[in-house]
Structure formats: structure tokens, C-alpha cells
TIZANU-189036 format. One record per residue (C-alpha): z, y, x; residue in one letter. Coordinates in Angstrom, 3 decimals. Each point is the difference from the previous one (the first is absolute). Example, Ala and Ser with C-alpha at 12.3 -4.5 7.8 and 13.67 -1.06 7.14 Angstrom:
TIZANU-189036
REC|7.800|-4.500|12.300|A $
REC|-0.660|3.440|1.370|S $
END
This chain:
TIZANU-189036
REC|11.001|21.011|-17.085|M $
REC|0.079|0.752|-3.703|E $
REC|0.961|-2.994|-2.108|N $
REC|-3.284|-0.040|-1.946|K $
REC|-1.954|-0.128|3.266|D $
REC|2.252|-2.713|1.399|L $
REC|-0.467|-2.071|-3.144|Q $
REC|-3.768|0.384|0.330|A $
REC|0.191|-1.343|3.565|V $
REC|2.212|-2.901|-1.049|I $
REC|-2.379|-0.811|-2.878|S $
REC|-2.883|-0.025|2.486|L $
REC|1.940|-2.368|2.257|R $
REC|0.631|-2.384|-2.898|K $
REC|-3.651|0.185|-1.032|E $
REC|-1.123|-0.902|3.528|L $
REC|2.563|-2.799|0.070|H $
REC|-1.421|-1.497|-3.201|E $
REC|-3.573|0.061|1.357|H $
REC|0.188|-1.286|3.603|P $
REC|-3.128|-0.498|2.071|E $
REC|-0.119|-1.787|3.378|P $
REC|-1.300|1.422|3.259|S $
REC|-3.609|1.244|-0.098|E $
REC|-0.148|-0.346|-3.811|H $
REC|1.976|3.102|-1.050|E $
REC|-2.654|1.438|-2.339|V $
REC|2.150|0.713|-3.065|E $
REC|2.977|0.994|2.121|T $
REC|-2.061|2.657|1.728|R $
REC|-1.356|1.267|-3.330|R $
REC|3.494|0.301|-1.494|R $
REC|1.280|1.930|3.014|L $
REC|-2.919|2.436|0.028|M $
REC|0.268|0.599|-3.753|E $
REC|3.712|0.716|0.355|F $
REC|-0.635|2.558|2.749|L $
REC|-2.771|1.669|-2.017|K $
REC|2.311|0.301|-2.991|K $
REC|3.107|1.238|1.805|H $
REC|-1.252|1.945|3.051|T $
REC|-2.758|2.292|1.273|K $
REC|-0.645|-1.946|3.224|V $
REC|-3.522|-0.672|1.189|K $
REC|-0.733|-3.745|-0.167|I $
REC|-2.371|-1.626|2.494|V $
REC|-1.066|-3.465|-1.170|D $
REC|-0.972|-2.243|2.906|K $
REC|-0.833|-3.039|-2.137|G $
REC|2.628|-2.522|1.081|R $
REC|2.630|2.706|0.584|W $
REC|0.450|3.714|-0.570|F $
REC|1.900|3.038|1.084|Y $
REC|1.031|3.238|-1.684|A $
REC|0.444|3.307|1.757|I $
REC|1.904|3.191|-0.774|K $
REC|-1.476|2.818|2.059|E $
REC|1.686|3.343|0.642|E $
REC|-1.677|3.143|1.235|E $
REC|1.249|0.810|3.477|G $
REC|1.526|-3.452|0.527|A $
REC|1.192|-0.461|3.566|K $
REC|-0.218|-3.793|0.032|E $
REC|-0.885|-3.033|-2.073|T $
REC|2.406|-2.869|-0.546|I $
REC|-0.592|-3.270|-1.839|A $
REC|2.136|-2.382|-2.006|F $
REC|-1.171|-3.556|-0.572|R $
REC|0.829|-2.550|-2.700|A $
REC|-1.413|-3.500|-0.523|D $
REC|-0.831|-1.409|-3.439|H $
REC|-1.072|-3.649|0.285|D $
REC|1.948|-2.964|-1.402|A $
REC|0.730|-3.408|1.521|I $
REC|-0.913|-3.505|-1.162|I $
REC|2.760|-2.275|-1.264|S $
REC|0.190|-3.764|0.487|E $
REC|-1.719|-0.534|-3.347|D $
REC|-2.990|2.044|1.175|G $
REC|0.703|3.092|-2.125|N $
REC|0.354|3.552|1.261|A $
REC|3.339|1.759|-0.335|F $
REC|1.697|3.054|1.467|H $
REC|2.540|-1.848|2.111|G $
REC|0.035|2.544|2.828|C $
REC|0.468|3.273|-1.848|G $
REC|-3.370|1.587|0.651|H $
REC|-0.064|1.071|-3.643|D $
REC|3.101|2.070|0.756|G $
REC|-1.460|1.444|3.189|H $
REC|-3.119|1.285|-1.750|S $
REC|1.901|1.308|-3.014|A $
REC|2.305|1.868|2.379|T $
REC|-2.959|1.594|1.778|L $
REC|-1.354|1.139|-3.369|C $
REC|3.418|1.476|-0.700|G $
REC|-0.121|1.874|3.308|L $
REC|-3.399|1.451|-0.956|A $
REC|1.499|1.194|-3.299|M $
REC|2.984|1.595|1.754|E $
REC|-2.127|1.876|2.531|L $
REC|-2.813|0.964|-2.356|D $
REC|1.170|3.595|-0.474|N $
REC|2.013|0.332|3.208|V $
REC|-1.173|1.821|3.124|E $
REC|0.839|-1.973|3.138|T $
REC|-2.166|1.802|2.571|G $
REC|-1.837|-3.298|0.490|K $
REC|-2.847|-2.013|-1.416|N $
REC|1.417|-3.188|-1.497|I $
REC|-1.969|-3.260|-0.078|V $
REC|1.068|-2.836|-2.303|Y $
REC|-1.561|-3.216|1.311|L $
REC|-0.102|-2.892|-2.490|F $
REC|-0.767|-3.102|2.044|Q $
REC|-1.230|-3.370|-1.189|H $
REC|0.456|-3.414|1.650|A $
REC|3.169|0.379|2.021|E $
REC|1.088|-3.587|-0.599|E $
REC|-2.916|-1.511|1.909|N $
REC|-0.232|2.754|2.608|G $
REC|-3.487|1.123|-1.033|A $
REC|0.835|3.316|-1.669|G $
REC|1.173|2.390|2.705|A $
REC|-2.796|-1.109|2.346|K $
REC|-2.445|1.347|-2.597|E $
REC|2.004|3.070|-0.941|C $
REC|0.176|1.312|3.580|V $
REC|-3.413|1.534|-0.657|E $
REC|1.923|2.729|-1.832|I $
REC|0.701|1.497|3.434|F $
REC|-3.754|0.625|0.386|D $
REC|-0.006|1.986|-3.245|E $
REC|3.347|1.793|0.077|V $
REC|1.685|1.561|3.021|D $
REC|3.427|-1.593|-0.535|I $
REC|2.785|0.977|2.388|D $
REC|2.770|-2.406|-1.077|R $
REC|0.414|-2.944|-2.373|I $
REC|3.006|-1.565|-1.750|Y $
REC|0.670|-3.073|-2.081|G $
REC|2.887|-2.027|-1.387|F $
REC|0.778|-3.455|-1.348|H $
REC|2.833|-1.103|-2.216|N $
REC|2.284|-2.520|1.727|W $
REC|2.511|-2.387|-1.602|P $
REC|3.559|-0.631|1.221|H $
REC|0.552|3.618|0.992|F $
REC|1.925|2.648|-1.906|E $
REC|-1.932|1.197|-3.040|L $
REC|-2.000|3.135|0.811|G $
REC|1.084|0.254|3.649|K $
REC|-2.735|0.794|2.567|P $
REC|-0.266|-2.422|2.931|I $
REC|-1.563|1.162|3.258|V $
REC|-0.812|-1.104|3.542|K $
REC|-1.749|1.541|2.971|K $
REC|-2.748|-1.983|1.719|G $
REC|-1.050|-3.385|-1.348|T $
REC|1.106|-0.214|-3.618|F $
REC|-1.967|-3.056|-1.161|M $
REC|-1.815|-2.601|2.073|C $
REC|-3.680|-0.737|0.514|A $
REC|-1.396|-3.250|-1.361|S $
REC|-3.220|-1.839|-0.749|K $
REC|-1.157|-3.343|-1.283|G $
REC|-1.986|-2.179|2.415|L $
REC|-1.900|-3.055|-1.257|T $
REC|-1.502|-2.317|2.640|I $
REC|-2.664|-2.433|-1.212|S $
REC|-1.262|-2.988|1.977|F $
REC|-3.094|-2.128|-0.405|L $
REC|-0.038|-3.280|1.895|G $
REC|-1.838|-3.208|-0.890|K $
REC|0.690|-2.325|-2.912|Q $
REC|0.234|-3.733|0.569|S $
REC|1.140|-3.173|-1.712|H $
REC|3.783|-0.255|0.032|A $
REC|-0.316|-3.391|1.739|S $
REC|-1.896|1.650|2.860|E $
REC|1.790|3.303|0.643|P $
REC|-1.201|-0.021|3.598|E $
REC|-3.525|0.679|-1.299|H $
REC|1.101|3.230|-1.644|G $
REC|1.790|3.224|0.878|V $
REC|3.036|0.548|-2.225|N $
REC|1.425|3.584|0.094|P $
REC|3.539|-1.096|-0.832|I $
REC|1.021|-0.499|3.621|Y $
REC|-1.044|3.516|0.998|L $
REC|1.711|1.380|-3.106|I $
REC|3.098|-1.873|1.169|G $
REC|-0.256|1.665|3.410|K $
REC|-0.129|3.418|-1.645|I $
REC|3.058|-0.851|-2.098|I $
REC|1.934|-0.913|3.145|E $
REC|-1.319|3.066|1.832|L $
REC|1.285|2.473|-2.596|V $
REC|3.229|-1.827|-0.871|K $
REC|2.112|2.190|2.355|P $
REC|-1.185|3.015|-2.024|L $
REC|1.346|-1.360|-3.280|S $
REC|3.518|1.334|0.520|E $
REC|1.057|3.642|-0.005|F $
REC|1.572|0.902|3.352|Q $
REC|0.545|3.705|-0.639|G $
REC|-1.924|3.106|0.982|Y $
REC|0.046|-0.685|3.717|V $
REC|-2.676|-0.497|2.696|P $
REC|-1.150|-3.603|0.339|S $
REC|-2.440|-2.258|1.799|N $
REC|-2.036|-2.717|-1.673|W $
REC|-2.891|-2.021|1.368|N $
REC|-0.020|2.222|3.099|G $
REC|-0.264|3.229|-2.004|I $
REC|2.550|2.824|0.055|D $
REC|0.792|1.658|-3.329|F $
REC|1.836|3.309|-0.306|S $
REC|1.944|-1.064|-3.094|S $
REC|0.174|-2.554|-2.804|M $
REC|-2.936|-2.327|-0.749|V $
REC|-0.014|-2.777|-2.586|L $
REC|-2.419|-2.658|-1.182|C $
REC|0.433|-1.784|-3.334|T $
REC|-2.152|-2.993|-0.946|I $
REC|-0.886|0.432|-3.670|I $
REC|-2.728|-2.594|-0.605|H $
REC|-1.654|-3.034|1.587|V $
REC|-2.958|-1.840|-1.518|R $
REC|-1.792|-3.136|1.200|L $
REC|-2.173|-2.582|-1.723|G $
REC|0.410|-1.201|-3.578|E $
REC|2.936|-1.783|-1.601|E $
REC|-0.804|-3.646|-0.643|G $
REC|-3.026|-0.098|2.327|A $
REC|1.508|-2.758|2.140|F $
REC|-3.384|-1.146|1.259|G $
REC|-0.857|3.288|1.683|V $
REC|1.153|1.678|3.203|S $
REC|-0.626|3.657|-0.951|P $
REC|-2.019|2.583|1.887|S $
REC|1.312|3.196|-1.594|R $
REC|3.427|1.563|0.246|G $
REC|1.667|3.372|-0.026|E $
REC|3.340|1.612|0.624|I $
REC|1.171|3.391|-1.307|S $
REC|2.608|2.078|1.782|L $
REC|1.785|3.231|-0.806|T $
REC|0.343|1.948|3.226|L $
REC|2.567|2.791|0.210|R $
REC|1.022|2.518|2.641|G $
REC|2.131|3.093|0.301|A $
REC|-3.103|1.766|1.329|T $
REC|-3.692|-0.397|-0.717|L $
REC|-0.626|-0.310|3.758|E $
REC|2.258|-3.055|0.298|D $
REC|-1.480|-1.468|-3.172|L $
REC|-3.523|0.282|1.402|N $
REC|1.086|-1.637|3.281|K $
REC|1.480|-2.905|-1.964|L $
REC|-3.167|-0.401|-2.066|E $
REC|-2.215|0.040|3.100|E $
REC|2.119|-2.616|1.762|S $
REC|-0.068|-2.443|-2.933|I $
REC|-3.739|0.484|-0.436|K $
REC|-0.649|-0.596|3.711|N $
REC|2.050|-3.198|-0.105|F $
REC|-1.905|-1.242|-3.062|A $
REC|-3.378|0.776|1.561|M $
REC|0.864|-1.620|3.341|K $
REC|1.390|-3.174|-1.559|E $
REC|-2.745|-0.363|-2.614|S $
REC|-2.628|0.240|2.730|K $
REC|1.732|-2.822|1.869|K $
REC|0.054|-2.106|-3.159|E $
REC|-3.618|0.748|-0.929|G $
REC|0.905|1.855|-3.196|M $
REC|-1.218|3.218|-1.576|E $
REC|2.626|2.633|-0.757|V $
REC|-0.029|3.135|-2.129|S $
REC|2.568|2.639|-0.931|F $
REC|0.776|2.078|-3.069|K $
REC|2.375|2.989|-0.133|I $
REC|1.697|0.904|-3.288|S $
REC|2.706|2.364|-1.255|D $
REC|-0.003|2.185|3.102|E $
REC|2.848|2.511|0.228|F $
REC|0.830|2.392|2.871|P $
REC|3.505|0.832|1.059|D $
REC|1.429|2.839|-2.073|T $
REC|1.372|2.198|2.758|T $
REC|1.635|3.279|-0.950|N $
REC|-0.521|3.176|1.991|D $
REC|3.447|0.935|1.333|E $
REC|-0.473|3.672|-0.753|G $
REC|-0.988|-0.714|-3.598|E $
REC|3.034|-2.205|-0.524|V $
REC|2.203|2.774|1.353|E $
REC|-1.755|2.408|-2.352|R $
REC|0.596|-2.003|-3.183|I $
REC|3.571|-0.892|0.964|V $
REC|0.725|3.700|0.530|S $
REC|-1.520|0.751|-3.399|I $
REC|2.032|-2.701|-1.735|F $
REC|3.224|1.116|1.662|E $
REC|-0.686|3.624|-0.912|K $
REC|0.059|-1.134|-3.638|H $
REC|3.209|-1.968|0.463|G $
REC|-1.559|-3.455|0.353|V $
REC|0.945|-2.081|3.036|N $
REC|-2.558|-2.761|0.612|P $
REC|0.759|-3.497|1.236|Y $
REC|-1.329|-0.729|3.497|W $
REC|-1.557|-3.412|0.632|L $
REC|0.898|-1.482|3.369|E $
REC|-2.956|-2.403|0.224|E $
REC|-3.492|-0.105|-1.482|P $
REC|-0.669|-1.930|-3.189|I $
REC|-2.027|-3.124|0.798|R $
REC|-2.307|0.317|-3.012|S $
REC|-3.152|2.119|0.152|S $
REC|-1.451|3.092|-1.660|E $
REC|-3.461|1.485|0.557|D $
REC|1.248|3.607|0.051|F $
REC|-0.127|-0.351|3.787|G $
REC|-3.777|0.550|-0.017|W $
REC|0.614|3.606|-1.112|Y $
REC|2.574|0.534|2.727|Q $
REC|-2.641|-0.866|2.577|K $
REC|-1.965|3.027|-1.260|E $
REC|2.686|2.676|-0.495|V $
REC|3.784|0.264|0.423|P $
REC|1.925|-1.397|-2.923|G $
REC|3.146|-1.628|-1.272|A $
REC|0.581|-2.942|-2.307|F $
REC|3.403|-0.629|-1.542|F $
REC|1.718|-2.195|-2.552|Y $
REC|1.930|0.960|-3.093|I $
REC|2.731|-2.443|-0.959|G $
REC|-0.648|-1.720|-3.322|S $
REC|3.501|-1.384|-0.435|G $
REC|2.443|-2.359|1.691|L $
REC|-0.530|-2.683|-2.670|D $
REC|-3.733|0.549|-0.437|Q $
REC|-2.066|-3.237|0.132|P $
REC|-2.148|-0.505|3.085|D $
REC|-3.504|1.407|0.200|L $
REC|-2.796|-2.418|-0.915|H $
REC|2.245|-1.991|-2.343|T $
REC|-0.718|-0.355|-3.694|I $
REC|3.382|1.578|-0.819|E $
REC|-0.785|3.275|1.803|F $
REC|-0.706|3.175|-1.954|D $
REC|-0.140|3.514|1.430|F $
REC|3.149|1.899|-1.067|P $
REC|-1.024|3.146|-1.871|D $
REC|3.369|1.517|0.868|S $
REC|-1.164|0.790|3.560|I $
REC|-3.086|1.943|-1.111|I $
REC|1.816|3.390|-0.192|P $
REC|1.431|-0.436|3.512|E $
REC|-3.330|-1.172|1.387|A $
REC|-1.830|3.003|-1.466|I $
REC|2.684|2.328|1.379|S $
REC|-0.267|-1.426|3.532|Y $
REC|-3.774|0.447|0.041|L $
REC|0.225|3.473|-1.574|R $
REC|2.532|1.113|2.613|W $
REC|-2.389|-1.104|2.751|I $
REC|-2.899|1.841|-1.659|A $
REC|1.970|3.212|-0.447|Q $
REC|1.705|0.049|3.396|D $
END
């Protein structure tokens, strides 16, 4: 793209970076993005409140394709929001794509979907309502990825990123004096049983079929204990009645993930009934598997190669999660990475910053797909 346009996109990225907003609080971020599009393009903007999309319509268009970018920030250890995942770069890139295609005929309607709340998995589940408003045929998205060659596209057919969700199990037993624990019902022993139950799932054994607790899984499943809470520190005179354990469940497929969740819940309900305790469950940060349509991967790889770019093929899925998979359950689509540099700091670290040097390549890859 022209240098003045590229500099405008980079300036937008830096502006977003300096004003991060966490998931479900992206008010100013959304305003800045819409104002940029109004200033630099003729796209029609549809404001959905917590998110928005822009559309470039062509008379006689034979199909409609969509490109998605996320724009929420993450929370650091000190409780402040910061763009430690590069979503500022993703959204700036999508704005750049809209600028590049503004006066170009592609034979298609182009939808630019600006999604909120990717980090907690809430955004795409809301944004799927776009498919009720717009007849979208295909959808594409990308994410920058450290430790790969700067600007190189990274692709994989099938499962690209894993499904995951947070499961919190809360127990209510009966409080008693610590000298008479037999008169109470302390949840710690059932929490201990759950810890032992899921321990075999704490180690990665590869993307292979497995059996756990009598259940067959088609591929990898994991369970990570992230938090346990019971009683109050210093309350040595009390045998507590309340306790909870939080688990991150992960699977190569959403189907296996749901089977794992159901099994753990059934165990907790059965054992709590035996112990005379109440049990409740809370699901958080729910992500589907991001599974690429094979035909769409072949399509984008062919496009890249036609322009002299040979992508890197992943052999195995990435274990982390991305909510783009909700869109792929509606229409065919492909999600890919763009390398952000071999020495780039890890995502979600305070040292990370989206490299502006990959913006031209990222815009080109998306433009090639749009114009193919």
C-alpha cells in the first residue's frame, strides 16, 4: 500500500496500543476504529453495541466473504490492561485491508468483522449473530505468532487450536468446631478425590486417542488445576463447610472437551451426594476448537504460493485456544498465523509488542484472498 496509508495504519495501531481496554470493556477502542474507517474508507458501518462490522458491497457480487479481527487487551499481573497479544495489530491490519480494497472491484461483498472479547471467549459467541443478518459464504482470520519467521504465514488443515473452558466446582458441606470434625462435613476430602482423579490428565501425551475414567477420547485431553479455596487462614477453631476447585479443561475437539466436563461433573455430583454436600458448577472462558476447513486451507495456500509465498505447515495443533472456531461452525473458513519474529517475546508477557513490520505482509495476504 502507499506509504502514507501504511503510516496511518501504523499510527492507528500505536494509538490502540496506548489505550488498551480489557474484554467486554472496549468502548473507546471501538470508537477509534469506527472513526478511522469513516475517515479513510466508504464502507458501511453497522454498530452492534459491544462490537461492529463494516461492509463493502458490490453490485452483482457473486459471494460474500468476511475477515475478522479482535481488539480487546489482556490484564497484567498488576491488574492493568495492556496489548500483550497483538489484537491492536490485528484490528489495525483489518482497517488497512478496508483502505486497500475501498476502490477495488473484487466481484464479492466484503465484510470486516471487528470482534470484542476474544480473550475470555465471550466475543465470537455474540458475533455469530452476524450470520443472521449477512449471507456470508466464507470467513478468514489470522493471529500473529512469536518464534516463527517474521511475516511468514503458518497454516494447518483440520484442528488448528484446541477447545478449552474453565470449570469451577463449589461445595457446601457443614461447618463444625475443629475439635469435633465428625460433626461437620468438610469439602476438602472430596476436593482431594477430584485432584487425584484428574492427575493423569495433567501431562501432555500427544494428539493420540486415549482412555480415562472409562471414557474413550479421540485425541488429546488435558486438565489443569488452577485454583483451590477452602476455609479461612488462621481460623484454626473451625472445620470449614465451603470449598471450591477450578480447572482448565482442554481438548483437541469440542466433543472430547464436553465428554471430559460431563465426566468430572458426574463424579462430583455422585460423591457429594454420598457425603451429604451441595455442589454447583460454573463455566468460564469457553472456547471451541478452531478447526480449519481443508478446502479453505488449500485455497489460501494456493493463493499464497501464486504470489511467491510458501507457508509453513504446522504438524500438530496449538494447545492454546481461540474463539474463531465459533464462526467455522457456521460457514467454511480458515484461520492462520503470521510469524512475528524468531526472537519475539511470548504472547501475554509484558515485553510483547505487535511488530508493525508485519502489517504490510498481513494486509497483502488478506487482500490476495479477497481478490482471488
